[in-house]
Backbone as CSV, one residue per row, in Angstrom:
resi,resn,N_x,N_y,N_z,CA_x,CA_y,CA_z,C_x,C_y,C_z
1,MET,69.074,191.212,76.682,70.058,190.076,76.945,70.772,189.881,75.711
2,SER,72.137,189.493,75.863,72.740,189.120,74.502,72.636,187.604,74.694
3,GLU,72.330,187.331,73.657,72.107,185.374,73.314,73.634,184.649,72.989
4,VAL,74.480,185.565,73.426,76.014,184.596,73.272,76.238,184.243,74.676
5,PHE,76.110,182.754,74.786,76.590,182.443,76.011,78.039,181.782,76.070
6,LEU,78.704,181.700,77.041,80.154,181.416,77.000,80.032,179.882,76.684
7,PRO,81.364,179.049,76.006,80.876,177.886,75.869,81.476,176.899,77.014
8,LEU,81.007,175.774,77.051,80.969,174.963,78.549,82.129,173.800,77.568
9,PRO,82.722,173.203,78.752,84.059,172.536,77.658,83.169,171.154,77.410
10,THR,83.731,170.591,76.476,82.883,169.341,75.899,82.369,168.469,76.358
11,HIS,82.914,168.137,77.628,82.541,166.917,78.452,81.888,167.584,79.475
12,CYS,80.791,168.688,79.440,80.046,169.024,80.426,78.871,169.532,79.624
13,LEU,77.816,169.603,80.463,76.477,170.045,80.145,75.651,170.915,81.110
14,LEU,74.905,171.285,80.623,74.105,172.319,82.023,72.624,171.770,81.788
15,ARG,71.890,171.559,82.936,70.722,171.172,82.986,69.897,171.389,84.257
16,PRO,68.524,171.424,84.127,67.768,171.779,85.345,67.831,170.623,86.414
17,ALA,68.118,170.782,87.429,67.994,170.033,88.428,66.794,168.572,88.717
18,HIS,66.969,167.570,88.926,66.277,166.404,88.941,66.040,166.358,90.414
19,LYS,64.767,165.507,90.806,64.299,165.377,92.297,65.632,164.499,92.872
20,SER,65.881,163.474,91.865,67.109,162.802,92.492,68.405,163.876,92.985
21,ASP,68.429,165.135,92.254,69.869,165.792,92.494,69.938,166.523,93.973
22,ARG,68.585,166.120,94.820,68.367,166.828,95.922,69.660,166.961,97.221
23,TRP,69.973,165.271,97.508,70.863,165.480,97.980,72.580,165.857,97.898
24,MET,72.430,165.803,96.664,73.842,166.664,95.953,73.638,167.942,96.142
25,LEU,73.098,168.750,95.812,72.484,169.923,95.822,72.852,170.284,97.338
26,GLN,72.092,169.638,98.334,72.143,169.968,99.924,73.856,169.537,100.442
27,ARG,74.678,168.753,99.724,75.803,168.724,99.759,76.886,170.018,99.417
28,PHE,76.817,170.268,98.227,77.155,171.611,97.476,77.315,172.572,98.064
29,THR,75.772,173.109,98.660,75.305,174.158,99.242,75.666,174.220,100.938
30,LEU,75.790,173.129,101.594,76.530,173.231,102.683,77.987,173.351,102.795
31,LYS,78.460,173.209,101.554,80.371,173.367,101.731,80.416,174.778,101.020
32,LEU,79.454,175.500,100.736,79.560,176.825,100.251,79.172,177.807,101.741
33,VAL,77.952,177.229,102.176,78.108,177.839,103.464,78.970,177.819,104.595
34,GLN,79.583,176.514,104.704,80.762,176.403,105.168,82.244,177.127,104.672
35,SER,82.269,177.462,103.509,83.549,178.364,102.976,83.412,179.553,103.087
36,GLU,82.096,180.208,102.870,81.763,181.239,102.409,80.689,182.019,103.331
37,ALA,79.732,181.584,104.424,78.548,182.332,105.161,78.548,182.055,106.182
38,LEU,79.301,180.868,106.565,79.438,180.229,108.228,79.427,181.675,109.101
39,GLY,80.324,182.651,108.705,80.410,183.709,110.232,79.023,184.086,110.091
40,PHE,78.814,184.652,108.848,77.639,185.542,108.570,76.446,184.556,109.470
41,ASP,75.865,183.196,109.064,75.190,182.730,109.599,75.028,182.566,111.145
42,LEU,76.233,182.589,111.726,76.368,182.425,113.302,76.155,184.022,113.730
43,ARG,76.343,184.897,113.110,76.139,186.390,113.506,74.873,186.633,113.686
44,ILE,73.922,186.001,112.485,72.577,186.484,112.466,72.103,185.641,113.272
45,VAL,72.263,184.292,113.741,71.514,183.620,114.894,71.809,184.082,116.298
46,ALA,73.147,184.479,116.811,73.293,185.191,117.813,73.006,186.473,118.191
47,TYR,72.607,187.128,117.073,71.635,188.392,116.752,70.143,187.951,117.334
48,HIS,69.740,186.931,116.762,68.320,186.808,116.955,68.325,186.110,118.907
49,LEU,69.086,185.653,118.778,69.601,184.786,120.433,69.250,185.847,121.018
50,VAL,70.181,186.997,120.961,70.500,187.889,122.493,68.854,188.754,122.283
51,LYS,68.449,189.151,121.078,67.180,189.818,121.107,66.210,188.747,121.902
52,THR,66.114,187.743,121.791,65.056,186.760,122.120,65.525,186.818,123.912
53,GLY,66.417,186.746,124.158,66.959,186.911,125.800,66.584,188.527,126.418
54,PHE,66.961,189.537,125.357,66.393,190.708,126.171,64.595,190.828,126.410
55,LEU,64.417,190.122,125.171,62.837,190.244,125.375,62.406,189.355,126.360
56,GLY,63.012,188.203,127.098,62.519,187.404,127.930,62.849,188.100,129.280
57,LEU,63.866,189.037,129.204,64.391,189.732,130.659,63.260,190.811,130.806
58,PHE,62.967,190.908,129.938,61.899,192.375,129.658,60.433,191.619,130.035
59,ALA,60.273,190.540,129.735,59.064,189.572,130.031,58.634,189.516,131.427
60,THR,60.171,189.096,132.065,60.232,188.926,133.627,60.150,189.807,134.563
61,LEU,60.280,190.946,133.711,60.169,192.181,134.768,58.875,192.532,134.775
62,GLN,58.393,192.687,133.849,56.643,193.118,133.397,55.868,192.169,134.113
63,ARG,56.418,190.655,134.405,55.478,189.958,135.041,55.882,190.194,136.722
64,TRP,57.123,190.790,137.176,57.168,190.761,138.672,56.435,192.060,138.807
65,LEU,56.363,193.273,137.718,55.808,194.396,138.401,54.072,194.033,138.234
66,LEU,53.397,192.993,137.418,52.313,192.910,137.485,51.967,192.376,138.643
67,ILE,52.831,191.226,139.068,52.215,190.614,140.471,52.541,191.899,141.605
68,HIS,53.448,192.676,141.715,53.489,193.776,142.857,52.596,195.024,142.239
69,THR,51.754,195.081,141.726,50.801,196.123,141.018,49.509,196.138,141.807
70,ARG,48.802,196.995,142.479,47.336,196.780,142.918,46.617,197.588,142.271
71,SER,47.014,198.493,141.225,46.241,199.274,140.459,45.648,198.587,139.116
72,LEU,44.256,198.000,138.959,43.698,197.524,138.265,44.010,198.265,136.542
73,PRO,43.712,199.275,136.445,44.463,199.822,135.361,45.742,199.539,134.704
74,LEU,46.720,199.679,135.402,47.795,199.725,135.316,48.198,198.229,135.219
75,GLN,47.257,197.418,135.922,47.534,195.839,135.806,46.947,194.937,134.474
76,SER,45.750,196.126,133.850,45.343,195.736,132.731,46.280,196.091,131.232
77,VAL,47.101,197.267,131.627,48.375,197.678,130.552,49.589,196.756,130.530
78,LEU,50.064,196.475,132.128,50.958,195.211,132.104,50.668,194.092,131.487
79,MET,49.576,193.466,131.649,49.182,192.353,130.969,49.012,192.424,129.660
80,LEU,48.393,193.595,128.679,48.697,193.788,127.229,49.976,193.954,126.978
81,LEU,50.969,194.551,127.359,52.020,194.813,127.470,52.771,193.272,127.582
82,LEU,52.693,192.494,128.451,53.314,191.514,128.602,53.221,190.293,127.485
83,PHE,51.674,190.259,127.242,51.391,189.424,126.428,51.918,189.844,124.789
84,CYS,51.937,191.084,124.532,52.610,191.544,123.142,54.532,190.841,123.135
85,THR,55.169,191.122,124.744,56.341,190.928,124.676,56.641,189.432,124.470
86,LEU,55.729,188.579,124.962,55.835,187.307,124.611,55.619,186.760,123.265
87,LEU,55.113,187.389,122.700,54.342,187.077,121.105,55.727,187.263,120.477
88,TRP,56.471,188.496,120.973,57.559,188.760,120.178,58.347,188.009,120.255
89,ALA,59.065,187.464,121.571,60.081,187.141,122.202,59.878,185.240,121.125
90,ILE,58.522,184.837,121.430,58.410,183.509,120.268,58.328,183.775,119.035
91,ALA,58.322,184.731,118.203,58.480,185.123,117.176,60.037,184.981,116.835
92,GLN,60.759,185.708,117.485,62.323,185.588,117.560,62.751,184.263,117.529
93,ALA,62.090,183.627,118.606,62.808,182.169,118.598,62.270,181.246,117.787
94,PHE,61.181,181.745,117.087,60.733,180.901,115.713,61.818,181.254,114.666
95,THR,62.176,182.257,114.646,62.577,182.770,113.166,64.064,182.072,113.627
96,VAL,65.041,182.148,114.721,66.016,181.027,115.170,66.061,179.633,114.298
97,ILE,64.749,179.406,114.920,64.568,177.575,114.602,64.504,177.629,112.903
98,LEU,63.679,178.245,112.742,63.253,178.222,111.232,64.746,178.718,110.333
99,TYR,65.539,179.138,110.511,66.747,179.518,109.814,67.521,178.368,110.721
100,LEU,67.830,178.030,111.323,68.773,176.673,111.230,68.095,175.283,110.712
101,VAL,66.946,175.573,110.310,66.298,174.406,109.662,66.348,174.583,108.213
102,LEU,66.270,175.709,107.715,66.574,176.072,106.060,67.885,176.045,105.573
103,ILE,68.698,176.308,106.313,70.023,176.052,106.069,70.205,174.715,104.890
104,PRO,70.161,173.670,106.104,70.393,172.363,105.555,69.684,171.838,104.568
105,THR,67.986,172.118,104.917,66.835,171.839,104.066,66.434,172.582,102.815
106,GLU,66.712,173.802,102.626,66.270,174.230,101.434,66.424,173.785,100.197
107,PRO,67.734,173.358,99.968,67.907,172.649,98.418,66.969,171.328,98.424
108,LEU,66.731,170.451,99.260,65.895,169.523,99.499,64.388,169.832,99.166
109,LEU,63.668,170.996,99.564,62.606,171.685,99.358,62.456,172.336,98.096
110,ASN,63.407,172.925,97.563,63.446,173.946,96.544,64.278,173.354,95.322
111,TRP,64.377,172.099,94.922,65.333,171.392,94.144,65.001,172.132,92.931
112,SER,63.844,172.241,92.545,63.357,172.245,91.159,63.977,174.022,90.997
113,LEU,64.251,174.760,91.648,64.656,176.076,91.340,66.622,176.427,91.074
114,TYR,66.875,174.798,90.811,68.344,174.672,90.582,68.280,174.429,89.111
115,GLN,69.459,175.018,89.014,70.481,174.350,87.181,71.952,173.755,87.739
116,VAL,72.187,172.602,87.150,72.928,171.717,87.448,74.213,171.760,86.289
117,VAL,75.467,171.714,86.398,76.347,172.118,85.565,77.043,170.376,85.910
118,GLU,77.322,169.345,84.560,77.551,168.425,85.428,78.623,167.954,83.825
119,CYS,79.608,167.308,84.830,81.033,166.989,83.565,81.218,165.776,84.021
120,GLU,81.875,164.834,82.804,81.860,163.576,82.901,81.139,162.791,83.401
121,GLY,79.671,163.449,83.211,78.959,162.139,83.882,78.523,162.669,85.406
122,ALA,78.988,163.457,86.082,79.019,163.822,87.457,79.008,165.345,87.881
123,PRO,77.737,165.732,88.462,77.318,167.014,89.299,78.614,167.957,89.659
124,VAL,79.121,168.592,89.094,80.074,169.628,89.742,79.556,170.966,90.217
125,GLY,78.603,171.221,89.895,78.328,172.660,90.190,76.525,172.925,90.238
126,CYS,76.403,173.965,91.094,74.907,174.532,90.906,74.577,175.731,91.042
127,ALA,73.107,176.141,90.645,72.824,177.589,91.100,71.640,177.924,91.136
128,ALA,71.098,178.648,92.049,69.566,178.677,92.456,68.892,179.789,91.855
129,LEU,67.634,180.166,91.257,67.025,181.150,91.050,65.633,180.934,91.240
130,ALA,65.300,182.112,92.294,64.021,182.368,92.822,63.419,183.373,92.642
131,CYS,62.019,183.597,92.501,61.443,184.565,91.673,60.628,185.189,92.833
132,TYR,60.279,186.237,92.926,59.107,187.064,93.946,58.708,188.089,93.312
133,GLY,57.637,188.181,92.569,56.699,188.808,91.874,57.625,190.006,90.558
134,ASN,58.100,190.934,90.952,58.794,191.824,90.098,60.320,191.943,90.206
135,PHE,60.496,190.705,90.667,62.279,190.590,90.738,62.719,189.030,91.234
136,CYS,63.968,188.661,90.493,64.194,187.339,90.940,65.988,187.584,91.946
137,VAL,65.858,186.211,92.488,67.251,186.927,93.376,68.245,185.287,92.795
138,LEU,69.438,185.360,92.622,70.367,184.511,92.080,70.754,184.135,93.548
139,TYR,71.196,182.586,93.709,71.978,182.479,95.018,72.777,180.931,94.798
140,HIS,73.266,180.380,95.930,73.686,179.201,95.878,74.502,178.894,94.856
141,LEU,75.637,179.903,94.053,76.178,179.522,92.715,77.413,178.667,93.763
142,TYR,77.641,177.396,93.211,78.431,176.766,93.619,79.701,175.529,92.605
143,VAL,80.934,175.668,92.624,81.307,174.792,91.195,82.330,174.048,92.436
144,SER,82.490,172.674,92.392,83.279,172.202,92.957,84.774,172.701,92.751
145,PRO,85.633,172.789,93.729,87.523,173.263,93.451,87.936,172.692,92.231
146,PRO,87.902,171.332,92.039,88.700,170.861,90.737,87.999,171.341,89.360
147,TRP,86.935,171.794,89.498,86.449,172.476,88.367,85.991,173.749,87.711
148,ARG,86.820,174.361,88.597,87.268,175.758,88.659,88.217,176.234,87.585
149,GLN,87.938,177.870,87.136,88.489,178.508,86.416,88.255,177.818,84.907
150,GLN,86.982,177.016,84.622,86.749,176.687,83.436,85.339,177.413,83.069
151,LEU,85.196,178.376,83.489,84.100,179.423,83.144,82.753,178.568,83.688
152,LEU,82.715,177.562,84.259,81.398,176.798,84.713,80.610,177.838,85.821
153,ALA,81.122,178.696,86.502,80.532,179.373,87.323,79.498,180.777,86.453
154,SER,80.460,181.151,85.307,80.142,182.018,84.516,78.893,181.583,83.748
155,ARG,78.801,180.306,83.482,77.677,179.792,82.700,76.760,179.635,82.819
156,LEU,76.807,179.309,84.322,75.674,179.152,85.409,75.033,180.472,85.400
157,VAL,75.677,181.396,85.729,75.208,182.815,86.051,74.307,183.178,84.654
158,GLN,74.869,183.254,83.572,74.144,183.712,82.068,73.136,182.479,81.867
159,GLN,73.060,181.183,82.202,71.876,180.339,82.108,70.553,181.093,83.553
160,MET,71.021,181.183,84.616,69.724,181.441,85.213,69.519,183.015,85.337
161,ILE,70.116,184.127,84.614,69.496,185.345,84.423,68.841,185.450,83.117
162,HIS,68.818,184.214,82.171,68.858,184.047,80.843,66.964,183.415,81.144
163,GLN,66.466,182.941,82.040,65.470,182.380,82.768,63.958,183.086,82.627
164,THR,64.868,184.412,83.270,63.592,185.540,83.338,63.713,186.682,82.756
165,GLU,62.636,187.385,82.757,62.617,189.040,82.136,62.657,189.871,83.027
166,GLN,62.462,189.355,84.375,62.668,190.183,85.786,63.924,190.644,85.907
167,PRO,64.256,191.741,86.729,65.432,191.868,87.192,66.015,190.971,87.926
168,THR,67.413,190.380,87.884,67.930,189.696,88.836,68.944,190.073,89.870
169,TYR,68.707,189.755,91.150,69.587,190.115,92.288,70.363,189.455,92.511
170,LEU,71.529,189.709,93.430,72.244,188.697,94.313,73.271,189.638,95.228
171,VAL,73.454,188.747,96.278,74.357,189.424,97.339,75.184,188.738,97.205
172,CYS,76.681,189.417,97.186,78.258,188.763,97.394,78.751,189.843,98.509
173,LYS,80.197,188.897,98.256,81.407,189.622,98.806,82.114,190.663,97.857
174,PRO,82.547,191.448,98.729,83.113,192.547,97.629,84.215,192.020,96.810
175,GLN,84.995,191.095,96.905,86.142,190.274,95.943,85.009,189.489,94.937
176,MET,84.026,189.437,94.736,83.070,188.720,93.939,82.842,189.789,93.037
177,CYS,82.340,190.999,93.277,81.831,192.267,92.395,82.492,192.029,90.935
178,GLN,83.610,192.179,90.703,84.237,191.757,89.655,83.665,190.788,88.703
179,PHE,83.597,189.858,89.113,83.257,188.457,88.418,82.052,188.947,87.865
180,TYR,80.782,189.444,88.866,79.530,189.685,88.485,79.552,190.798,87.355
181,THR,80.327,191.624,87.252,80.112,193.174,86.687,80.141,192.619,85.586
182,ARG,81.491,191.414,85.108,81.730,191.068,83.441,80.273,190.290,82.859
183,LEU,79.882,189.736,83.929,78.690,189.129,83.508,77.181,189.966,83.640
184,GLY,77.523,191.423,83.379,76.427,192.171,83.169,75.834,192.848,84.611
185,PHE,76.317,192.524,85.836,75.561,193.036,87.268,76.325,194.619,87.495
186,VAL,75.383,195.092,87.686,76.212,196.429,88.712,75.357,196.424,89.512
187,ASP,76.231,197.363,90.756,76.116,197.212,91.759,74.908,198.287,92.368
188,ILE,74.245,198.043,93.672,72.987,198.718,94.034,73.246,199.370,95.293
189,PRO,72.991,200.409,95.514,73.627,201.045,97.072,72.024,200.709,97.594
190,TRP,72.327,200.585,99.226,71.223,200.150,99.873,70.064,200.923,99.803
191,LYS,70.031,202.105,99.592,69.233,203.020,99.311,68.412,203.235,98.275
192,GLN,68.997,202.647,97.318,67.925,202.888,96.379,67.132,201.381,95.874
193,LEU,67.109,200.501,97.001,66.486,199.302,96.957,65.244,199.680,97.207
194,SER,64.333,198.941,96.390,62.683,198.857,96.683,62.095,198.529,98.353
195,GLN,61.176,198.115,98.911,61.108,198.045,100.217,60.908,196.293,100.375
196,PRO,60.420,195.955,99.172,60.279,194.259,99.113,61.719,193.918,99.282
197,LEU,62.894,194.540,98.257,64.364,194.316,98.243,64.902,194.126,99.619
198,LYS,64.851,195.229,100.546,65.282,195.878,101.551,64.903,194.492,102.303
199,ALA,63.514,194.296,102.498,63.130,192.999,103.479,63.654,191.896,103.139
200,HIS,63.892,191.197,101.777,64.495,190.344,101.610,65.899,189.947,101.784
201,PHE,66.790,191.616,101.561,68.234,191.331,101.920,68.641,191.854,103.454
202,LYS,67.307,192.384,104.216,67.355,192.833,105.455,68.400,192.153,106.528
203,ASP,68.783,190.572,106.482,69.769,190.291,107.159,71.410,190.604,106.721
204,PHE,71.459,190.705,105.360,72.752,190.959,105.164,73.340,192.238,105.167
205,GLU,72.136,193.464,105.368,72.588,194.816,105.808,72.558,194.781,107.425
206,ARG,72.152,193.995,108.126,72.379,194.050,109.549,73.721,193.060,109.798
207,ASP,74.334,192.407,109.068,75.286,191.619,109.406,76.159,192.826,108.868
208,ARG,76.036,193.718,108.210,77.222,194.717,107.870,77.261,195.649,109.273
209,LYS,75.729,196.108,109.461,76.082,197.196,110.782,76.546,196.457,111.737
210,LEU,76.425,194.711,111.947,77.139,194.182,113.158,78.713,194.175,113.146
211,GLY,79.445,194.441,112.311,80.820,194.320,111.842,81.059,193.286,111.095
212,GLY,80.182,192.689,110.272,80.414,191.512,109.695,81.063,191.863,107.910
213,VAL,80.408,191.070,107.018,81.235,191.280,105.926,80.265,192.621,105.093
214,PRO,80.946,193.351,104.435,80.152,194.384,103.478,79.417,193.877,102.277
215,TRP,78.410,193.308,102.671,77.767,192.865,101.227,77.706,193.478,100.155
216,GLU,77.689,193.439,99.337,77.276,193.997,98.092,76.134,193.831,97.461
217,ILE,75.308,194.175,96.865,74.108,193.871,96.393,73.946,194.481,94.790
218,MET,73.438,193.662,93.995,74.091,193.438,93.068,73.032,193.188,91.675
219,SER,72.723,193.607,90.621,71.321,193.815,89.778,72.031,193.511,88.476
220,CYS,70.888,192.792,87.663,71.408,192.419,86.265,69.758,192.330,85.815
221,SER,69.724,192.844,84.667,68.196,192.935,83.867,68.695,192.499,82.039
222,GLN,67.453,191.998,81.602,67.711,191.662,79.860,68.249,192.912,79.448
223,THR,67.442,194.192,80.048,67.695,194.996,78.737,69.239,195.406,79.195
224,SER,69.582,195.367,80.415,70.905,196.090,80.921,72.433,195.105,80.520
225,ALA,71.898,193.917,80.231,72.956,192.748,80.471,73.407,192.937,78.760
């Protein structure tokens, strides 16, 4: 990857996040969610809630059949099926709870994954990079509105992808593709993703199928940037 970084304004600096930045990071990421991803989060939560509801109805039907069945072999099958359905429903409910908990707490727990851009002595933006074996994911790129159009977001992205030799992936709305393309990212069709990447980005593909945002998955590597 090129060593040439875009310049920061003279009154700005880029640094790793400190533990004391946690609440600021939470504030930035919640603003990002509210402006860019609130609809996505609501659709995914609704999807899991509806799925949990159907599983609950299915379990109720199985219980009714179990009560009114006299055949011992059939009762055994229904009991096993009911047990599996209840486990599935519990897993879906747990997914919803975990999702709702992680939205506000992720930057509090994973603050060390973030880089912060600071201008005039105050944090004005952030981005995070999480690595999973043979790939990394860039997420939560945010710059406060008064500080936009000053290359701060571009410089944050450059810093994040320079931290690793693994391919870096991200998901974005279509209108952001041009911005990331200028920084060396290329669009990756869903069918070309590996299974671990499909598992990581599955909610975005699900949202697209539900009629939500046509999310784009992009990738950049040290050799291609």
